[in-house]
C-alpha positions in Angstrom: 129.4 167.9 129.1 126.8 166.8 126.5 123.6 166.7 128.6 121.8 164.6 126.1 124.2 161.4 127.0 124.5 162.6 130.7 120.7 162.6 131.2 120.4 159.1 129.2 117.1 159.4 127.6 115.7 161.4 129.9 113.6 164.7 128.5 115.2 167.9 129.6 113.3 170.9 129.6 115.6 174.4 130.9 114.5 177.7 131.5 116.6 180.3 132.5 116.1 183.9 134.3 118.4 186.7 134.6 117.9 189.6 137.2 119.9 192.9 138.3 122.2 192.0 140.9 124.3 193.8 143.6 127.9 193.5 142.9 130.1 191.4 141.6 132.4 191.8 144.5 129.0 190.8 146.8 127.6 188.2 144.4 130.0 186.0 144.1 130.3 185.5 147.5 126.6 184.7 147.3 126.0 180.7 146.6 122.3 181.7 145.5 123.6 183.9 143.3 124.8 181.5 140.3 122.7 178.4 140.9 120.8 175.7 139.2 117.6 174.1 140.6 117.2 170.8 139.2 113.9 168.8 139.9 113.7 165.1 138.4 109.7 163.9 137.5 109.2 160.4 137.1 105.9 158.4 136.8 106.2 155.3 138.4 103.7 152.5 136.3 101.2 150.3 137.4 101.4 146.8 136.4 99.6 144.8 134.1 96.7 142.3 135.3 94.5 141.0 132.9 95.5 138.3 129.6 94.3 141.2 127.3 97.3 143.5 128.5 99.5 140.7 128.1 98.7 140.0 125.0 99.5 143.5 124.0 103.2 142.1 124.5 103.0 139.1 122.9 99.8 138.1 121.3 100.8 134.2 121.3 100.6 133.8 125.1 97.0 132.7 125.6 97.5 129.9 122.6 101.2 129.1 123.5 100.0 128.5 127.4 95.9 127.1 127.3 95.2 127.7 131.0 96.3 131.1 130.9 93.2 133.2 131.6 92.3 131.1 134.7 95.9 131.4 136.0 95.9 135.1 135.4 92.3 135.2 136.6 93.4 133.9 140.1 96.7 135.7 140.4 97.8 138.4 141.8 100.3 141.4 141.6 103.6 140.5 143.2 104.7 142.7 146.2 108.4 142.2 144.8 106.9 144.7 142.1 106.3 147.2 144.3 109.3 147.1 145.9 111.7 147.1 142.8 110.1 149.9 141.7 110.7 151.6 145.2 114.3 150.9 145.0 114.3 152.6 141.0 113.1 155.7 142.8 115.4 155.9 145.7 118.1 155.1 143.6 116.8 158.0 141.5 116.8 160.0 144.8 120.5 158.9 145.6 122.3 159.7 142.0 120.6 163.3 142.0 124.1 164.7 142.9 125.7 162.0 140.4 124.0 162.5 137.3 125.8 160.8 135.1 124.8 157.5 137.7 121.2 158.1 137.2 119.1 155.2 136.2 118.0 155.4 132.5 115.0 155.7 131.0 115.4 152.4 129.4 116.1 150.6 132.8 113.4 152.4 135.0 111.0 151.0 132.7 112.2 147.8 132.3 109.4 145.4 134.1 106.1 145.1 132.9 104.3 143.1 135.5 105.0 140.2 138.0 102.0 137.9 138.4 101.7 135.1 141.0 100.2 132.4 139.8 98.9 129.1 140.9 96.7 126.1 139.4 93.8 125.2 141.2 93.7 122.0 139.7 97.8 121.0 140.4 98.9 123.3 143.2 101.9 123.9 141.2 103.2 127.9 141.5 104.6 130.0 139.3 105.9 133.9 138.8 105.2 135.5 135.7 107.9 138.3 134.9 107.7 140.3 131.8 110.1 142.6 130.9 112.7 142.9 128.1 116.0 141.0 127.6 119.7 142.0 128.0 122.9 140.0 127.6 124.4 138.4 130.1 127.9 136.8 129.2 129.3 135.9 132.6 130.1 132.2 134.1 133.3 130.1 133.6 134.4 126.5 134.0 137.4 125.0 133.5 136.0 121.3 133.9 133.7 122.1 130.9 134.7 125.0 128.7 138.5 125.6 128.6 138.5 129.2 126.8 136.3 132.1 126.7 136.5 134.8 124.3 134.5 138.3 123.8 133.7 138.4 127.7 132.2 142.0 128.6 134.2 145.1 130.3 131.9 144.0 133.2 132.2 140.3 133.2 133.0 138.0 136.2 133.9 134.5 136.5 131.0 133.7 138.8 127.5 133.2 138.9 125.3 132.7 141.9 124.5 128.9 140.9 127.5 127.0 141.2 128.7 123.6 142.2 132.2 122.0 143.4 134.3 121.2 140.3 134.9 117.5 139.2 138.4 118.0 137.1 141.7 119.5 137.9 141.2 121.4 135.1 141.9 125.4 136.2 139.3 127.7 135.6 140.5 129.8 132.5 140.7 133.2 134.3 142.2 131.8 137.5 145.6 133.0 136.5 144.7 136.7 135.5 142.8 136.7 139.1 146.0 135.7 140.3 148.3 138.2 138.5 145.4 141.1 140.0 146.4 139.4 143.8 150.2 139.9 143.1 149.4 143.2 141.5 147.6 144.3 144.5 150.2 142.9 147.2 153.0 144.9 145.1 150.7 148.5 145.6 150.1 147.9 149.3 154.2 147.9 149.6 154.3 151.4 147.4 155.3 154.4 149.4 153.1 157.4 150.5 149.8 155.3 150.9 146.9 157.1 152.4 144.9 155.2 155.1 141.7 155.4 152.8 144.0 154.0 149.8 145.9 151.4 152.2 142.6 150.2 153.0 140.9 150.0 149.7 144.2 148.0 148.6 143.4 145.7 151.8 139.9 144.9 151.2 140.7 144.5 147.5 143.3 141.7 148.6 141.0 139.8 150.9 138.1 140.0 148.3 140.9 138.7 145.8 141.7 135.7 147.7 138.4 134.5 148.7 137.8 134.7 144.9 140.5 132.6 144.2 139.9 130.3 146.5 136.4 130.2 145.0 137.8 129.5 141.4 140.0 126.5 142.4 137.2 125.2 144.1 134.1 125.7 141.7 132.8 125.6 138.4 130.0 128.2 137.4 127.7 128.2 134.5 128.8 129.7 131.2 126.9 132.3 129.7 127.8 131.4 126.3 126.5 128.0 126.2 124.1 127.5 129.4 120.7 128.7 129.4 119.7 130.5 132.3 118.2 133.9 133.3 119.4 137.0 135.4 116.8 137.9 138.2 117.1 141.3 140.2 118.3 140.7 144.0 115.3 141.2 145.7 113.8 138.4 143.8 115.8 135.7 144.9 116.6 137.0 148.7 112.8 136.9 149.8 111.7 135.8 153.3 110.5 132.3 154.0 106.6 132.1 153.4 106.9 134.7 150.2 105.9 133.3 146.5 109.8 133.9 145.4 112.7 132.4 143.3 115.5 130.8 144.0 119.0 130.4 142.3 118.5 127.6 140.7 114.5 127.1 140.0 113.4 126.4 136.7 112.4 129.3 134.4 110.4 128.6 130.9 111.2 132.0 128.8 108.8 133.0 126.0 109.5 135.1 123.3 106.8 134.8 120.3 106.4 131.3 119.7 109.4 130.0 121.3 109.7 128.6 124.8 112.8 128.0 126.1 113.5 125.9 129.1 116.8 127.6 132.1 117.3 128.0 135.4 118.0 131.1 137.6 121.5 131.0 137.7 122.3 134.5 138.7 121.2 137.6 140.7 121.7 141.0 139.1 121.0 144.8 140.2 118.3 145.2 142.4 116.7 148.3 139.7 117.2 146.3 136.8 115.5 143.7 135.3 115.4 141.1 132.1 118.5 139.4 131.6 119.6 136.5 130.5 122.7 134.2 129.3 123.6 134.9 126.1 123.2 131.1 125.0 119.4 132.5 125.5 119.6 135.7 123.7 121.0 134.2 120.1 117.9 131.8 120.3 115.9 135.1 121.3 117.9 136.8 118.6 120.8 135.7 116.3 122.1 139.2 116.4 122.4 139.7 120.2 125.8 140.4 121.6 128.0 142.2 124.5 126.6 145.6 122.9 123.1 144.7 121.5 120.1 143.4 123.7 117.9 140.1 122.4 115.1 142.3 123.3 114.3 145.7 123.8 110.6 145.8 124.3 108.8 144.2 127.1 107.8 141.5 125.6 109.8 138.5 126.6 107.9 136.7 129.3 109.6 134.9 132.3 107.8 132.0 133.7 109.5 131.3 136.8 108.7 128.1 138.9 109.3 128.5 142.9 110.9 125.8 145.0 111.9 123.4 141.8 116.0 124.0 142.6 117.2 120.3 142.6 119.7 119.7 145.1 122.7 119.4 145.3 124.0 121.2 142.8 125.3 119.7 140.2 127.1 120.9 136.3 123.8 121.6 134.1 122.5 118.6 132.1 120.1 119.9 129.6 118.0 116.9 128.6 117.2 116.8 132.3 116.4 120.6 132.1 114.2 120.0 129.3 112.4 117.3 130.8 111.8 119.3 134.4 110.2 122.1 132.2 108.4 120.0 130.4 106.5 118.5 133.4 106.4 121.7 135.3 104.4 123.4 132.4 102.5 120.3 132.2 101.5 121.2 136.0 100.8 124.6 135.3 97.9 123.4 132.4 100.2 122.4 129.5 101.5 124.5 126.6 101.1 124.1 123.0 103.8 124.7 120.9 107.8 123.5 120.9 109.7 123.6 123.9 113.0 124.1 122.5 115.9 121.2 122.9 119.0 123.4 123.1 121.9 120.9 122.3 124.8 120.9 124.8 128.0 123.1 123.5 130.1 121.5 126.1 129.7 118.0 124.5 132.4 116.8 121.9 131.0 115.2 119.2 132.2 112.0 117.4 133.2 112.3 113.8 132.7 109.3 112.0 135.5 106.9 110.6 137.2 107.4 107.3 136.7 104.0 106.6 133.2 103.6 107.7 130.9 105.6 105.3 127.9 104.4 107.5 128.4 105.0 111.0 126.2 107.3 112.0 127.3 107.6 115.9 126.5 106.6 118.8 122.4 106.3 119.3 120.7 108.4 121.9 119.6 106.9 124.8 117.2 110.0 125.5 113.8 109.6 123.8 111.9 113.3 124.5 112.4 116.4 122.4 113.6 116.6 119.1 117.4 116.2 118.6 119.5 118.5 117.3 122.0 116.5 115.9 
């Protein structure tokens, strides 16, 4: 086994010792005569808690957020930061007998801090999360996006943020899921099934039936067109009374001088942080794709506004999302720079009629951020 790949970024140090035994017949029966001792050492980092530390990762942050100094001075480390690293440590402990499943060095050290911010003037609260950015391509919506290409091997057509379908157009993955159900049902009729295999197939059948029902009833965010972020599951499943994010809460992603409006659209693994939809990743780094992160360093600031999710949930309105994020930033002390106004790729554009060279299309009713059209 290639230990360099197996340990996924873990520094490997080996020692070897040989000693005189008894006889081969005797020693081959003694497990202690031929053994490997494994000790995994890991440092649990301390979170950043000052503007100076944050600006080591993004020197523009206090210029973009003029009240950052006041906000950070009164901020506290969110308890979720310690909980996530406790989960990371527990994951390593549980995986020691499966070394190929160990959390990689990159994913262990993927979150710099989680600060609970609150404006003393408006009372607006926010979570400041400093992390990297992996690419998420999940989600599907037959109403808005008929086909999807280039999805990953771990792709799921679902996101935690969903709403009731408004058309009869089928989900582009419905047929594939129905085929998987038929194949599973066929496997259940096969001969010589062990009780364990039969239970696994029955569970898969139950899950597929529920997922098919959901694909028929709901629409989901789409990673390639919708700007959303993915937070670790513990961040979106907090107890009442704790500062926490919820699915649908508004979020502003800050990288360098860019501010990108978004929402919390999905929940990810409990031991990993820093993930956003492909749409956002492309705004951060045009080379981002299924196999390349948008940002490997901990230079991305996720500014999440707890308690701002809209109800009932509905299909994305990028104009509304821009307006809401603009207002929320204002309640947190304002911002300098441009809050990007993203084009809605799901809306078809009207081509000018060939007989009217002066036709410029319908006039926008929205007079907010600069339009990319």
